[in-house]
VEXGUSE-136705 format. One line per field, with one value per atom (N, C-alpha, C): residue number from 1; x, y negated, z; atom name; chain. Coordinates in pm, whole numbers, plus 32768, in hexadecimal, padded with zeros to 4 digits. Atoms other than C-alpha are relative to their C-alpha. Example, Ala and Ser with C-alpha at 12.3 -4.5 7.8 and 13.67 -1.06 7.14 Angstrom:
i: c(1, 1, 1, 2, 2, 2)
east: c(8059, 84CE, 805A, 7FAE, 8557, 7FB3)
north: c(8077, 81C2, 7F88, 8077, 806A, 7F93)
up: c(8000, 830C, 8000, 7FFA, 82CA, 8049)
at: c(N, CA, C, N, CA, C)
ch: c(A, A, A, A, A, A)
END
This chain:
i: c(1, 1, 1, 2, 2, 2, 3, 3, 3, 4, 4, 4, 5, 5, 5, 6, 6, 6, 7, 7, 7, 8, 8, 8, 9, 9, 9, 10, 10, 10, 11, 11, 11, 12, 12, 12, 13, 13, 13, 14, 14, 14, 15, 15, 15, 16, 16, 16, 17, 17, 17, 18, 18, 18, 19, 19, 19, 20, 20, 20, 21, 21, 21, 22, 22, 22, 23, 23, 23, 24, 24, 24, 25, 25, 25, 26, 26, 26, 27, 27, 27, 28, 28, 28, 29, 29, 29, 30, 30, 30, 31, 31, 31, 32, 32, 32, 33, 33, 33, 34, 34, 34, 35, 35, 35, 36, 36, 36, 37, 37, 37, 38, 38, 38, 39, 39, 39, 40, 40, 40, 41, 41, 41, 42, 42, 42, 43, 43, 43, 44, 44, 44, 45, 45, 45, 46, 46, 46, 47, 47, 47, 48, 48, 48, 49, 49, 49, 50, 50, 50, 51, 51, 51, 52, 52, 52, 53, 53, 53, 54, 54, 54, 55, 55, 55, 56, 56, 56, 57, 57, 57, 58, 58, 58, 59, 59, 59, 60, 60, 60, 61, 61, 61, 62, 62, 62, 63, 63, 63, 64, 64, 64, 65, 65, 65, 66, 66, 66, 67, 67, 67, 68, 68, 68, 69, 69, 69, 70, 70, 70, 71, 71, 71, 72, 72, 72, 73, 73, 73, 74, 74, 74, 75, 75, 75, 76, 76, 76, 77, 77, 77, 78, 78, 78, 79, 79, 79, 80, 80, 80, 81, 81, 81, 82, 82, 82, 83, 83, 83, 84, 84, 84, 85, 85, 85, 86, 86, 86, 87, 87, 87, 88, 88, 88, 89, 89, 89, 90, 90, 90, 91, 91, 91, 92, 92, 92, 93, 93, 93, 94, 94, 94, 95, 95, 95, 96, 96, 96, 97, 97, 97, 98, 98, 98, 99, 99, 99, 100, 100, 100, 101, 101, 101, 102, 102, 102, 103, 103, 103, 104, 104, 104, 105, 105, 105, 106, 106, 106, 107, 107, 107, 108, 108, 108, 109, 109, 109, 110, 110, 110, 111, 111, 111, 112, 112, 112, 113, 113, 113, 114, 114, 114, 115, 115, 115, 116, 116, 116, 117, 117, 117, 118, 118, 118, 119, 119, 119, 120, 120, 120, 121, 121, 121, 122, 122, 122, 123, 123, 123, 124, 124, 124, 125, 125, 125, 126, 126, 126, 127, 127, 127, 128, 128, 128, 129, 129, 129, 130, 130, 130, 131, 131, 131, 132, 132, 132, 133, 133, 133, 134, 134, 134, 135, 135, 135, 136, 136, 136, 137, 137, 137, 138, 138, 138, 139, 139, 139, 140, 140, 140, 141, 141, 141, 142, 142, 142, 143, 143, 143, 144, 144, 144, 145, 145, 145, 146, 146, 146, 147, 147, 147, 148, 148, 148, 149, 149, 149, 150, 150, 150, 151, 151, 151, 152, 152, 152, 153, 153, 153, 154, 154, 154, 155, 155, 155, 156, 156, 156, 157, 157, 157, 158, 158, 158, 159, 159, 159, 160, 160, 160, 161, 161, 161, 162, 162, 162, 163, 163, 163, 164, 164, 164, 165, 165, 165, 166, 166, 166, 167, 167, 167, 168, 168, 168, 169, 169, 169, 170, 170, 170, 171, 171, 171, 172, 172, 172, 173, 173, 173, 174, 174, 174, 175, 175, 175, 176, 176, 176, 177, 177, 177, 178, 178, 178, 179, 179, 179, 180, 180, 180, 181, 181, 181, 182, 182, 182, 183, 183, 183, 184, 184, 184, 185, 185, 185, 186, 186, 186, 187, 187, 187)
east: c(7FEE, A0B3, 7F84, 8078, 9F9A, 8022, 7FF6, 9F6F, 7F78, 807F, 9E60, 7F9F, 8058, 9DD9, 7FD4, 8027, 9D9A, 8079, 7F90, 9E74, 802E, 7FC9, 9F5A, 7FB2, 8047, 9E91, 7F77, 8082, 9D5A, 8011, 7FFA, 9D2A, 7F78, 807E, 9C22, 7FD8, 802B, 9B4E, 804A, 7FB3, 9BED, 7FD8, 802B, 9B1C, 8013, 7FE7, 9B8B, 8093, 7F77, 9CC4, 8035, 7FCD, 9D91, 8045, 7FC6, 9E2E, 7F93, 806F, 9CD5, 7FAC, 8055, 9C39, 8053, 7FC2, 9C97, 7F9D, 8056, 9C14, 7FEA, 8024, 9B69, 7FCE, 802F, 9B3F, 7F80, 8083, 99D0, 7FBB, 805F, 98C5, 7F76, 8087, 9765, 7F9E, 8063, 963F, 7F7B, 8083, 94FE, 7FAB, 8053, 93D7, 8028, 7FD2, 9480, 8086, 7F7F, 95CD, 8062, 7F93, 9719, 8061, 7FA0, 9800, 807A, 7F86, 9968, 8067, 7FA1, 9A52, 802A, 7FCF, 9ACA, 7FA1, 8042, 9A13, 8062, 7FA5, 9AA8, 7FB5, 8035, 9A73, 8073, 7F9A, 9B29, 8058, 7FA9, 9C55, 7FBD, 803B, 9BEC, 7F68, 808F, 9A8E, 7FEA, 8021, 99F7, 7FA6, 8059, 9946, 7F6F, 8089, 9806, 7FD7, 801D, 981A, 7FF3, 800B, 9855, 7F7A, 8082, 9720, 7F8C, 8071, 963F, 8003, 7FF5, 96C3, 803C, 7FC1, 9788, 807B, 7F8E, 98A6, 7FF9, 8002, 98E9, 8087, 7F89, 99E3, 7FE2, 8018, 9A0D, 7F90, 8066, 991F, 7F9A, 8056, 986D, 7FD4, 8031, 978E, 7FD5, 801B, 9795, 7F9E, 805D, 96A5, 7F74, 8087, 957D, 7FD7, 8045, 94EA, 8057, 7FB2, 9607, 8087, 7F80, 9738, 805E, 7FA3, 9865, 8054, 7FA8, 9928, 805D, 7F9B, 9A68, 8047, 7FB2, 9B2E, 7FB8, 8055, 9A1A, 7FDE, 8034, 99A2, 7F70, 808E, 982F, 7FDC, 802D, 979D, 7F68, 8092, 9632, 7FD8, 802F, 956D, 7FD4, 8025, 954B, 8054, 7FA8, 9658, 8091, 7F72, 97CF, 8033, 7FC6, 989F, 8036, 7FC9, 9904, 8046, 7FB1, 99F2, 7FD4, 801E, 99A2, 805F, 7FA7, 9A75, 7FB8, 8049, 9968, 7F6B, 8090, 9807, 7FD0, 8040, 9720, 7F82, 806F, 962E, 7FA4, 8062, 94F0, 7FF9, 7FFB, 9503, 7F7F, 8080, 9391, 7FFA, 8000, 93D8, 8066, 7F98, 94F9, 7FC2, 8029, 94A9, 8069, 7F93, 95FE, 8081, 7F7A, 975E, 8061, 7F9C, 9883, 808B, 7F74, 99ED, 804D, 7FA7, 9AE5, 8072, 7F96, 9BF4, 8079, 7F8A, 9CFF, 7FF0, 8016, 9C61, 802B, 7FDC, 9CD8, 8083, 7F86, 9DD8, 806D, 7F8E, 9F33, 8004, 7FF6, 9F45, 7F7C, 8083, 9DD5, 7FFE, 8012, 9D57, 7FC5, 8036, 9D12, 7FA5, 8050, 9C2D, 7F77, 8087, 9AEF, 7FFF, 8006, 9A8C, 7FD8, 801E, 9A88, 7FA0, 8064, 9950, 7FE0, 8029, 98EF, 7F75, 8082, 97D3, 7FE0, 8030, 9704, 7FF3, 8007, 9729, 7F81, 8078, 95E9, 800C, 8004, 95FE, 7F79, 8078, 9503, 7FF7, 8018, 9467, 7FA8, 804C, 93F0, 7FDA, 8031, 9318, 7FE0, 8017, 9320, 7FC5, 802B, 9283, 8077, 7F9F, 934C, 8078, 7F89, 944D, 7FE6, 8006, 946F, 808D, 7F81, 9583, 7FFD, 7FF0, 95FA, 8080, 7F8A, 96E6, 7FE2, 800C, 9708, 7FDC, 8020, 965B, 8031, 7FD1, 96D1, 7FA2, 8058, 95F2, 8044, 7FD3, 9633, 7FDA, 8015, 963E, 7F6F, 8089, 94DE, 7F97, 805F, 9441, 7FE0, 8027, 938C, 800C, 7FF4, 9393, 7FA4, 805F, 925D, 802E, 7FCD, 9301, 8065, 7F9C, 9422, 7FBE, 8046, 9331, 7FB3, 8055, 9263, 804C, 7FB4, 937E, 7FE2, 8021, 9361, 805D, 7FA2, 948E, 7FC2, 8032, 943C, 8049, 7FAF, 9559, 8026, 7FDA, 9596, 8073, 7F8A, 96DD, 7FE9, 7FFF, 970C, 808F, 7F77, 985C, 8003, 7FEA, 98E5, 7F88, 807C, 97D8, 8011, 800F, 977B, 7F8B, 8064, 96B4, 7FD0, 803A, 95C4, 7F89, 7F97, 95B0, 8070, 7F8F, 9702, 7FD5, 801F, 96F0, 803E, 7FBF, 973E, 8095, 7F71, 98B6, 8038, 7FD5, 98C1, 8011, 7FEF, 98C6, 7F9B, 8059, 983C, 8023, 7FD6, 98EF, 803F, 7FC3, 9953, 8010, 7FEB, 99E5, 7FA0, 8059, 9902, 7F9F, 8067, 97BA, 7FA7, 8064, 96D9, 7F81, 807E, 956F, 7F9E, 8064, 946A, 7F7E, 8078, 9346, 7F82, 8078, 924E, 7FE4, 8013, 9282, 7FF9, 8007, 9278, 7F72, 8080, 915F, 7FE6, 800A, 919D, 808A, 7F87, 92A7, 7FDF, 8016, 92C7, 8081, 7F86, 93B5, 7FF4)
north: c(808A, 5AD2, 7FB0, 804C, 59D3, 7F74, 8087, 588B, 7FC0, 8040, 57A0, 8060, 7FA5, 58C0, 8078, 7F90, 59A6, 8054, 7FAE, 5ACE, 7FD2, 802E, 5A86, 8035, 7FC4, 5B71, 7FC1, 803D, 5A9C, 7F6E, 808B, 5952, 7FC1, 8049, 584C, 7FEB, 8018, 580D, 7F89, 8067, 572A, 7F73, 8088, 55FD, 7FD9, 801E, 560D, 7FDF, 8030, 5543, 802E, 7FCD, 55FE, 7F96, 806B, 54B4, 7FB2, 8047, 542E, 805B, 7FA2, 556B, 806A, 7F91, 5675, 8073, 7F8B, 57D4, 8029, 7FD3, 5868, 808F, 7F76, 59DA, 8004, 7FFF, 5A0F, 8086, 7F94, 5B16, 7FBF, 8036, 5ACC, 8073, 7F98, 5B98, 7FD5, 8016, 5BAC, 807B, 7F8A, 5C99, 8073, 7F97, 5D5A, 803B, 7FCA, 5D90, 7F95, 8057, 5CF8, 7FE9, 8029, 5C3A, 7FCB, 8029, 5C14, 7FD5, 8033, 5B37, 7F72, 8088, 59D3, 7F9C, 8074, 588D, 7F8D, 806F, 5733, 7F84, 8085, 55D5, 7F9D, 8066, 548E, 7FFE, 8013, 5450, 7F9A, 8059, 539C, 800E, 7FE6, 5434, 8085, 7F83, 553B, 8054, 7FA7, 566B, 7FD7, 802A, 55F4, 7F88, 8075, 54A7, 8027, 7FD2, 5558, 8046, 7FBB, 5630, 7F9D, 805D, 550F, 7F8C, 8077, 53F1, 801C, 7FDC, 549F, 7FAD, 804D, 540B, 7FFD, 8011, 539E, 8023, 7FED, 5419, 7FBD, 8041, 5398, 8043, 7FB9, 54A4, 8049, 7FB0, 5532, 7FAE, 8039, 54A9, 8073, 7F8D, 55A8, 7FE0, 8023, 54EB, 802A, 7FDF, 5566, 8089, 7F86, 56C2, 807B, 7F86, 57BB, 7FED, 7FFE, 5812, 805D, 7FAB, 5891, 8058, 7FA2, 59C2, 803E, 7FC9, 5A4D, 8073, 7F8E, 5B8F, 803F, 7FD4, 5C2F, 8094, 7F79, 5D7E, 7FF6, 8001, 5DCA, 8083, 7F8C, 5EB5, 7FFD, 7FF6, 5F1D, 8087, 7F83, 6023, 805B, 7F9F, 615C, 7FFA, 800A, 60F0, 8001, 8005, 6124, 7F70, 8087, 5FE8, 7FE9, 8020, 5F37, 7F79, 807B, 5E21, 7FB1, 8058, 5CF6, 7F89, 8075, 5BD0, 7F80, 807B, 5AC1, 801E, 7FF6, 5AA8, 7F78, 8079, 5980, 802C, 7FD6, 59BC, 7F89, 806B, 58EE, 7FE8, 8022, 5837, 8023, 7FDF, 5872, 8091, 7F72, 59EA, 8024, 7FE8, 59C8, 7FFA, 8003, 5A28, 7FBA, 803E, 59C7, 8008, 8005, 596C, 7FFA, 8000, 59C1, 7FEE, 800D, 595B, 8075, 7F97, 5A76, 7FBE, 803B, 5A3C, 7FD7, 801E, 5A3D, 7F83, 8073, 5910, 7F7B, 807C, 580F, 7FCB, 8035, 5726, 7FF4, 800B, 571D, 7F74, 8081, 560D, 7FBA, 803E, 55B3, 7F75, 8087, 5459, 7FA8, 805F, 5327, 7F9B, 805D, 528A, 7FE6, 800A, 52BA, 7FB2, 804A, 51C3, 805D, 7FAB, 5264, 7FB4, 8039, 521C, 8066, 7FA5, 52AF, 8034, 7FC2, 53A4, 8060, 7FA3, 5482, 8089, 7F78, 55FA, 8043, 7FB8, 56C6, 8092, 7F73, 5843, 801D, 7FF2, 58AC, 808A, 7F86, 59E1, 7FDA, 801A, 59CB, 8086, 7F85, 5ADC, 7FE4, 8006, 5B06, 8086, 7F7C, 5C19, 8061, 7F92, 5D58, 7FEC, 8017, 5CB7, 7F93, 8066, 5BF2, 7FCB, 8043, 5AF9, 7FC5, 8041, 5A92, 7FAF, 8056, 596B, 7F7A, 8086, 57FB, 7F9A, 8076, 56D3, 7F88, 807A, 5573, 7F8F, 8071, 5444, 7F82, 807D, 52D8, 8004, 7FFA, 5299, 7FE2, 8027, 5202, 805A, 7FAE, 530B, 8083, 7F7A, 544D, 805C, 7F9C, 558D, 7FDE, 801D, 552B, 7F8D, 8070, 53E4, 8030, 7FCA, 54A6, 8052, 7FAE, 5592, 7FAD, 8051, 5479, 7F9D, 8055, 53CB, 802B, 7FE3, 53BF, 8064, 7FA2, 54A0, 808A, 7F78, 55F5, 8066, 7FA2, 56A7, 7FC2, 802F, 5688, 8055, 7FB7, 56E9, 804C, 7FAE, 57F6, 8032, 7FD3, 584C, 8076, 7F8B, 597F, 805E, 7FBA, 5A56, 8098, 7F6F, 5BBE, 8020, 7FDC, 5C64, 808E, 7F7E, 5D84, 8019, 7F9D, 5E72, 7FC9, 8029, 5E58, 7FF9, 8010, 5DE3, 8071, 7F9C, 5ED0, 7FE0, 8016, 5EFD, 7FF4, 7FFB, 5EF2, 7F7C, 8080, 5D7C, 7FF1, 800F, 5D49, 7F85, 8076, 5C0D, 7F9B, 806A, 5ABE, 7F84, 807D, 597C, 7F93, 8066, 58AF, 803F, 7FD7, 58F2, 7F88, 8063, 5803, 804D, 7FB7, 5878, 7FAF, 8041, 5826, 7FF5, 8016, 578A, 803B, 7FCE, 5801, 8092, 7F72, 596A, 801E, 7FEA, 5939, 8029, 7FD4, 59FD, 7FB8, 804E, 596A, 7FE4, 8028, 58C0, 7FF9, 8006, 58EA, 7FE0, 8018, 588E, 8042)
up: c(7FD7, D56B, 7FDB, 8019, D57F, 7FCF, 8032, D4C7, 8014, 7FE1, D546, 8042, 7FB9, D615, 7FAF, 8055, D4EE, 7FE0, 802B, D49A, 7F76, 8081, D371, 7F8A, 8070, D295, 7FE8, 800D, D2CA, 7FDD, 8028, D218, 800F, 8000, D24F, 7F70, 808A, D11B, 7FC4, 8046, D017, 8022, 7FE4, D07E, 8093, 7F74, D1ED, 8011, 7FEE, D238, 8088, 7F81, D341, 8056, 7FAF, D3B0, 804A, 7FBF, D412, 8059, 7FB8, D4A1, 8045, 7FBA, D59D, 8001, 7FFC, D5A0, 8090, 7F7A, D6CF, 7FF4, 7FFD, D718, 8052, 7FBF, D76E, 7FED, 8019, D793, 7FFB, 8013, D71D, 800A, 7FEB, D795, 7FC5, 803A, D6CC, 8021, 7FEA, D6E1, 7FA5, 805C, D5C5, 8026, 7FD8, D675, 8028, 7FD5, D6D2, 7F8D, 8065, D5E9, 804A, 7FBB, D660, 7F99, 8062, D59A, 8022, 7FEF, D566, 7FC2, 803A, D534, 8012, 7FF2, D533, 802A, 7FE2, D5B3, 7FF3, 800E, D599, 807C, 7F8C, D676, 805B, 7F9B, D7B5, 8008, 7FF9, D792, 8046, 7FBD, D876, 7FA8, 8049, D7EA, 8014, 7FE4, D895, 7FAB, 8053, D7DB, 7F6D, 808A, D690, 7FE9, 800D, D6CF, 7FFF, 7FF3, D734, 7F9E, 8054, D660, 7F78, 807D, D551, 7FE3, 8030, D48A, 7F69, 8091, D328, 7FC4, 8052, D22A, 7F7B, 8080, D0CA, 7FB2, 804E, D044, 8056, 7FAA, D174, 8078, 7F84, D284, 8058, 7FAC, D399, 806E, 7F97, D478, 7FDF, 8028, D3B8, 8033, 7FD8, D3BE, 8013, 8000, D399, 8045, 7FBC, D469, 7FB4, 804C, D3A1, 805C, 7FBA, D417, 7F9A, 8059, D381, 8044, 7FCE, D3A5, 8078, 7F93, D472, 7FF9, 7FF2, D4EE, 802D, 7FE1, D502, 8044, 7FB3, D607, 8006, 7FFF, D5CD, 8037, 7FCA, D684, 7F8E, 8066, D5B0, 7F83, 8075, D4B8, 802F, 7FD9, D4BD, 7FF6, 800A, D4FB, 7F74, 8084, D3BC, 8005, 8007, D35C, 7F85, 8071, D27E, 8005, 8005, D20A, 8029, 7FE6, D21C, 8010, 7FE9, D2A6, 8030, 7FCE, D2E2, 8049, 7FAC, D401, 8019, 7FE6, D41B, 8097, 7F72, D569, 8049, 7FC0, D5AE, 802D, 7FDD, D5BF, 806B, 7F9C, D6B4, 808B, 7F74, D81C, 8055, 7FB5, D8A3, 7FB1, 8039, D83A, 8074, 7F95, D91B, 7FC8, 8025, D908, 8039, 7FCF, D91F, 804B, 7FAD, DA23, 7FAE, 8050, D916, 7FAC, 8058, D869, 803E, 7FC1, D964, 7FC7, 803B, D8C2, 8068, 7FA5, D958, 803D, 7FBD, DA5C, 8013, 7FF1, DA39, 7FC5, 8034, D9E8, 806D, 7FA1, DAB8, 7FBB, 804F, D9B4, 803B, 7FCE, DA7B, 8083, 7F82, DB87, 8072, 7F8D, DCDB, 805A, 7FA7, DDA5, 806B, 7F96, DEF0, 7FE0, 801A, DEC0, 8070, 7F9B, DF9D, 7FBF, 8033, DF6B, 8035, 7FDA, DF6A, 7FD4, 8026, DF76, 7FBF, 8052, DE6E, 7FC2, 804B, DDD5, 7F89, 807A, DC6D, 7FC3, 803D, DBD9, 7F6E, 8090, DA5F, 7FD5, 802E, D98E, 8002, 7FFD, D9D1, 805D, 7FAF, DABB, 8069, 7F97, DC01, 801A, 7FE6, DC51, 808C, 7F7E, DDAB, 7FFA, 8005, DDC1, 803D, 7FC7, DE10, 7F95, 8050, DD71, 804E, 7FBF, DDBC, 7FDA, 8017, DDE4, 8036, 7FC4, DE29, 8093, 7F6F, DFA0, 8028, 7FDE, DF9E, 7FBD, 804B, DEBA, 8048, 7FD6, DF02, 7F88, 806C, DE33, 7F8B, 806A, DD6F, 7FA7, 804F, DD02, 7F97, 805F, DC62, 7F93, 8063, DBB5, 7F9C, 8057, DB22, 7FA8, 805D, DA6A, 7F71, 808C, D8F1, 7FBC, 803D, D8AD, 7FF1, 8019, D816, 8056, 7FB4, D8CE, 8086, 7F7B, DA45, 8033, 7FD2, DAF1, 8082, 7F87, DBF8, 8010, 7FE9, DC99, 805F, 7FAA, DD4D, 7FF9, 8020, DCAF, 8009, 8001, DCFC, 7FA4, 8064, DBE3, 801D, 7FE0, DC33, 7FA5, 800E, DB84, 7FA7, 8053, DAD7, 7F6E, 808E, D96E, 7FAF, 8055, D84F, 7FF5, 8000, D84A, 808E, 7F76, D9C8, 8048, 7FBF, DA14, 8073, 7F8C, DB75, 8054, 7FB4, DBEE, 7FA1, 804F, DB5C, 8056, 7FB7, DBE5, 7FD2, 8037, DB00, 7F9D, 805F, DA4B, 7FE4, 8027, D98B, 7FDF, 800D, D9A2, 7FAD, 8054, D89A, 8051, 7FAE, D95B, 7FC0, 8044, D853, 8020, 7FE2, D8C7, 8095, 7F70, DA3F, 8027, 7FCA, DAE4, 8084, 7F84, DC3E, 8038, 7FBB, DD11, 8094, 7F6F, DE89, 8046, 7FB1, DF9E, 8086)
at: c(N, CA, C, N, CA, C, N, CA, C, N, CA, C, N, CA, C, N, CA, C, N, CA, C, N, CA, C, N, CA, C, N, CA, C, N, CA, C, N, CA, C, N, CA, C, N, CA, C, N, CA, C, N, CA, C, N, CA, C, N, CA, C, N, CA, C, N, CA, C, N, CA, C, N, CA, C, N, CA, C, N, CA, C, N, CA, C, N, CA, C, N, CA, C, N, CA, C, N, CA, C, N, CA, C, N, CA, C, N, CA, C, N, CA, C, N, CA, C, N, CA, C, N, CA, C, N, CA, C, N, CA, C, N, CA, C, N, CA, C, N, CA, C, N, CA, C, N, CA, C, N, CA, C, N, CA, C, N, CA, C, N, CA, C, N, CA, C, N, CA, C, N, CA, C, N, CA, C, N, CA, C, N, CA, C, N, CA, C, N, CA, C, N, CA, C, N, CA, C, N, CA, C, N, CA, C, N, CA, C, N, CA, C, N, CA, C, N, CA, C, N, CA, C, N, CA, C, N, CA, C, N, CA, C, N, CA, C, N, CA, C, N, CA, C, N, CA, C, N, CA, C, N, CA, C, N, CA, C, N, CA, C, N, CA, C, N, CA, C, N, CA, C, N, CA, C, N, CA, C, N, CA, C, N, CA, C, N, CA, C, N, CA, C, N, CA, C, N, CA, C, N, CA, C, N, CA, C, N, CA, C, N, CA, C, N, CA, C, N, CA, C, N, CA, C, N, CA, C, N, CA, C, N, CA, C, N, CA, C, N, CA, C, N, CA, C, N, CA, C, N, CA, C, N, CA, C, N, CA, C, N, CA, C, N, CA, C, N, CA, C, N, CA, C, N, CA, C, N, CA, C, N, CA, C, N, CA, C, N, CA, C, N, CA, C, N, CA, C, N, CA, C, N, CA, C, N, CA, C, N, CA, C, N, CA, C, N, CA, C, N, CA, C, N, CA, C, N, CA, C, N, CA, C, N, CA, C, N, CA, C, N, CA, C, N, CA, C, N, CA, C, N, CA, C, N, CA, C, N, CA, C, N, CA, C, N, CA, C, N, CA, C, N, CA, C, N, CA, C, N, CA, C, N, CA, C, N, CA, C, N, CA, C, N, CA, C, N, CA, C, N, CA, C, N, CA, C, N, CA, C, N, CA, C, N, CA, C, N, CA, C, N, CA, C, N, CA, C, N, CA, C, N, CA, C, N, CA, C, N, CA, C, N, CA, C, N, CA, C, N, CA, C, N, CA, C, N, CA, C, N, CA, C, N, CA, C, N, CA, C, N, CA, C, N, CA, C, N, CA, C, N, CA, C, N, CA, C, N, CA, C, N, CA, C, N, CA, C, N, CA, C, N, CA, C, N, CA, C, N, CA, C, N, CA, C, N, CA, C, N, CA, C, N, CA, C, N, CA, C, N, CA, C, N, CA, C, N, CA, C, N, CA, C, N, CA, C, N, CA, C, N, CA, C)
ch: c(A, A, A, A, A, A, A, A, A, A, A, A, A, A, A, A, A, A, A, A, A, A, A, A, A, A, A, A, A, A, A, A, A, A, A, A, A, A, A, A, A, A, A, A, A, A, A, A, A, A, A, A, A, A, A, A, A, A, A, A, A, A, A, A, A, A, A, A, A, A, A, A, A, A, A, A, A, A, A, A, A, A, A, A, A, A, A, A, A, A, A, A, A, A, A, A, A, A, A, A, A, A, A, A, A, A, A, A, A, A, A, A, A, A, A, A, A, A, A, A, A, A, A, A, A, A, A, A, A, A, A, A, A, A, A, A, A, A, A, A, A, A, A, A, A, A, A, A, A, A, A, A, A, A, A, A, A, A, A, A, A, A, A, A, A, A, A, A, A, A, A, A, A, A, A, A, A, A, A, A, A, A, A, A, A, A, A, A, A, A, A, A, A, A, A, A, A, A, A, A, A, A, A, A, A, A, A, A, A, A, A, A, A, A, A, A, A, A, A, A, A, A, A, A, A, A, A, A, A, A, A, A, A, A, A, A, A, A, A, A, A, A, A, A, A, A, A, A, A, A, A, A, A, A, A, A, A, A, A, A, A, A, A, A, A, A, A, A, A, A, A, A, A, A, A, A, A, A, A, A, A, A, A, A, A, A, A, A, A, A, A, A, A, A, A, A, A, A, A, A, A, A, A, A, A, A, A, A, A, A, A, A, A, A, A, A, A, A, A, A, A, A, A, A, A, A, A, A, A, A, A, A, A, A, A, A, A, A, A, A, A, A, A, A, A, A, A, A, A, A, A, A, A, A, A, A, A, A, A, A, A, A, A, A, A, A, A, A, A, A, A, A, A, A, A, A, A, A, A, A, A, A, A, A, A, A, A, A, A, A, A, A, A, A, A, A, A, A, A, A, A, A, A, A, A, A, A, A, A, A, A, A, A, A, A, A, A, A, A, A, A, A, A, A, A, A, A, A, A, A, A, A, A, A, A, A, A, A, A, A, A, A, A, A, A, A, A, A, A, A, A, A, A, A, A, A, A, A, A, A, A, A, A, A, A, A, A, A, A, A, A, A, A, A, A, A, A, A, A, A, A, A, A, A, A, A, A, A, A, A, A, A, A, A, A, A, A, A, A, A, A, A, A, A, A, A, A, A, A, A, A, A, A, A, A, A, A, A, A, A, A, A, A, A, A, A, A, A, A, A, A, A, A, A, A, A, A, A, A, A, A, A, A, A, A, A, A, A, A, A, A, A, A, A, A, A, A, A, A, A, A)
END
């Protein structure tokens, strides 16, 4: 049975209030491998906003340099998979963060303003992997305008990942891509 998205056997750290935060099942890809586990963000906050803007707890500011992961499995090339309770991954080393399909909250949320946007089929090439999916821009913007925003992570939806990531992940409904690791973007 799950509580706040985490299995009962998994607890958020003592300084994380489960009434203020929800857990999200994610996979994080770095040049060292794939991390699959749970992170958290505030209720009414998207994962993308937590990555770019962070959030505050009484003892932790997650908007800074490290992304917390809990109850995770690590897949590295040349090493057997291993499980860890807690890991903090430096955001600068993250190539992409994807939401697992099971992480969507029941019923969803209507907290985000809905604006009409233009969908742009896009290919993003990162070291070791290529992503094909959809970026969204304001109706008057072009692809370059979306890429030049100040946010570190940019969203991509309906993503195909080639080659498949360690552990077999080859598709995701949502991925946040670290702009610092993009080799090129095309449409």
